[in-house]
C-alpha positions in Angstrom: 4.9 3.6 22.5 3.2 0.3 22.1 0.0 0.2 20.0 -2.7 -2.4 20.2 -3.3 -4.1 16.8 -6.8 -5.0 17.9 -7.8 -1.3 18.0 -7.4 -1.1 14.2 -7.4 -4.7 13.0 -4.6 -5.8 10.6 -4.7 -5.8 6.9 -1.8 -7.3 5.0 -1.1 -9.2 1.8 2.4 -10.1 0.6 3.2 -9.2 -3.0 6.3 -10.0 -5.0 8.3 -6.9 -6.1 7.5 -7.6 -9.8 3.8 -7.1 -8.8 4.4 -3.6 -7.4 4.1 -0.6 -9.6 7.5 0.7 -10.5 6.1 4.1 -9.7 5.7 3.0 -6.1 9.3 1.6 -6.0 10.6 4.9 -7.3 8.4 7.0 -5.0 9.5 5.2 -1.9 13.2 5.5 -2.8 12.7 9.2 -3.6 10.9 9.8 -0.3 12.7 7.6 2.1 16.3 7.0 0.8 17.4 8.7 -2.4 20.8 7.0 -2.2 19.4 3.5 -1.6 20.9 2.0 -4.7 24.4 3.4 -4.0 25.1 3.1 -0.2 25.9 -0.1 1.6 23.0 0.0 4.1 23.9 2.9 6.3 24.1 6.4 4.8 26.5 8.1 7.1 26.1 11.4 5.2 22.3 11.4 5.7 22.8 10.6 9.4 25.2 13.6 9.7 22.8 15.9 7.9 19.9 14.8 10.2 22.0 15.3 13.3 23.0 18.8 12.1 19.3 19.7 11.3 18.1 18.4 14.6 20.7 20.3 16.5 19.7 23.5 14.8 15.9 23.1 15.0 15.5 21.7 18.6 12.1 20.4 19.3 10.6 20.8 15.9 9.7 17.6 14.1 13.0 15.7 14.0 14.6 14.3 10.9 16.0 10.8 10.8 18.9 9.3 8.9 17.6 5.8 8.6 17.9 4.1 5.2 15.4 1.7 3.7 17.6 -1.1 4.8 17.8 0.1 8.4 14.0 0.5 8.5 13.6 -3.0 7.1 16.0 -4.4 9.7 14.1 -2.6 12.5 10.6 -3.6 11.2 11.5 -7.3 10.6 14.1 -8.2 13.2 14.1 -5.6 16.0 11.7 -3.5 18.1 10.5 0.1 17.8 11.7 2.8 20.1 14.9 4.8 20.6 17.9 3.4 22.4 21.6 3.1 21.7 21.4 -0.7 22.1 18.6 -1.0 19.5 20.4 1.4 17.1 23.7 -0.5 17.4 21.9 -3.8 16.7 20.1 -2.1 13.8 23.4 -1.2 12.2 24.7 -4.8 12.5 21.5 -6.3 11.1 21.5 -3.7 8.3 25.0 -4.8 7.2 24.0 -8.4 7.2 20.9 -7.7 5.1 22.9 -5.8 2.5 25.4 -8.7 2.4 22.9 -11.6 2.4 19.8 -10.3 0.7 20.8 -7.5 -1.7 18.8 -4.4 -2.7 16.0 -6.2 -4.5 15.0 -8.4 -1.6 15.4 -5.6 0.9 13.1 -3.4 -1.0 10.6 -6.2 -1.6 10.5 -7.1 2.2 10.3 -3.4 3.2 7.4 -2.7 0.8 5.6 -5.7 2.3 6.1 -5.0 6.1 6.0 -1.2 6.3 2.9 0.3 7.9 0.9 2.6 5.5 -1.9 3.5 7.9 -3.5 2.2 11.1 -3.1 -1.6 10.8 -2.4 -1.5 7.1 0.8 -3.4 6.3 2.4 -3.7 2.9 2.0 -2.1 -0.5 -0.8 -4.4 -1.7 -3.0 -3.7 1.4 -2.2 0.0 1.2 -3.1 0.3 -2.5 -6.4 -1.6 -2.1 -7.4 0.2 1.1 -6.5 3.7 0.0 -7.2 3.6 -3.7 -9.1 0.4 -4.5 -6.4 -0.9 -6.9 -3.7 -3.5 -6.7 -0.1 -2.4 -5.9 0.8 -3.2 -9.5 -1.9 -0.7 -10.8 -0.8 2.3 -8.7 -0.4 5.5 -10.7 2.6 7.8 -10.1 0.4 10.2 -8.2 -1.1 7.5 -6.0 2.4 6.0 -5.4 3.7 9.5 -4.4 0.8 9.9 -2.0 1.5 6.6 -0.4 5.2 7.4 -0.1 4.5 10.8 1.4 2.7 9.2 4.3 5.6 7.0 5.4 7.1 9.3 8.0 3.8 9.3 9.9 1.3 6.8 8.4 -0.9 7.0 11.5 -1.4 10.7 11.0 -1.8 11.1 7.2 -4.2 9.4 4.9 -3.2 9.2 1.2 -6.9 8.5 0.3 -7.9 11.8 1.8 -4.8 13.9 1.6 -4.4 17.2 3.4 -3.0 20.2 1.6 0.4 19.5 3.1 0.4 15.9 2.0 -0.5 16.9 -1.5 2.4 19.3 -1.6 4.8 16.7 -0.2 3.6 14.1 -2.7 4.1 16.5 -5.6 7.7 16.9 -4.6 8.1 13.1 -4.3 6.5 12.5 -7.7 9.0 14.9 -9.4 11.9 13.3 -7.6 10.7 9.8 -8.4 10.6 10.6 -12.1 14.4 10.8 -11.9 15.0 7.5 -9.9 16.2 4.6 -12.0 15.3 1.1 -10.7 16.4 -0.8 -13.7 18.9 -2.8 -11.6 16.2 -4.1 -9.3 14.0 -5.7 -11.9 
């Protein structure tokens, strides 16, 4: 599905990783890719678990096995959509990013290009739009709310969270408290 950026406008502002709240870094890792710091770009175990889940649950909302690195590769270098060609290219680009950029740069780029709401790109724009603060000033709760929207940022609004989003963000906040990002700083 192709969306028209003019329908929403575009809000974005690049911010260096050192100017992003560590709470957001931990929350995104906890929500999107718990093994980010230990895998080499593709988490084959997560892909296998997603495949098994999807086979058992049919048409329910499907789970994906994409890592943060794979999402970064897709968002920066490839196109959206589902095809075997795009997925094969995504794996190749992912391996190159891990080799050439490393985890810190991958996370910095991902946090700056991911969509956090209609036309809202990057952590700084998301923090300012949804909470009126800089990305550096996000609290653990705000960070978890932002991370909770990532599977469907066009549907959920962290500034006006639904009951479901509040529950998901509480789980992410608890998980995030156990994520160590010392190696990234």
